[in-house]
N, C-alpha and C positions, 0 to 999 in steps of 0.2 A: 434475399436471404443473408446477404453480407451485412446489412445494416440494422434491420430490425426482425429477422427470422427467428425461428426457433433456436438455431446456433448461430448467435452473432459474432462471426469470426473477428471483426474489427475491435470489438471490445475486449476480446481475450488476447489480441496480439501483443498488448504491452505486458500482461502477465507472461506471456511466453517468452518474450524478449528479455524480461528481467530474470526470468529463470535461467535462460542461457547465459547471461553475463554472470550471474551468481555461481554457475556451475564452472566457470572458467577461473573462478578465484582460487588462490592456494589455500583450500579449506582445512587442511591438515595443520595449518599454523594457528596458534593460539591467539595471536594478535588479530588475525582476520576474524575469527569467530567473536572475539571481543568488540571489535568494530561494527560487525553485523548486529551484535546485540544491543549496542548503544544506539545506532542508527534506527534499528526498528523501534525500540523503546520510544526514542524521541519522535519518530514519525507517528506511532500510535497515540502518544500523548498530544501532539499537535492536531492531529485529526479529531480527537475526542474535544479538545478545547475548542477549536474552530467550529465544530459540529454544534456544540452547546451555545456558543456565541451567536452563530446564525440562526439557530432555531429559536433561541430565547429572543433575539431581535425581531424575527418575524412572528412570534407569538405561538409558537409551536413546541417550546420547552416545557417540561414538567417541573413543578415547583416542588 
């Protein structure tokens, strides 16, 4: 159940720990929110680019 079951606990543990870490940040500060926005946008753009590169290289990208 922990690895491949209906509720894969190990796959969701990273999200849980990230949420706990973000909850410890001083979120009332504007600078913290701006940093989170920038880091999130960079991660999203990087994931999109990496996905397009890997799928295109493997022949799975859409033209």
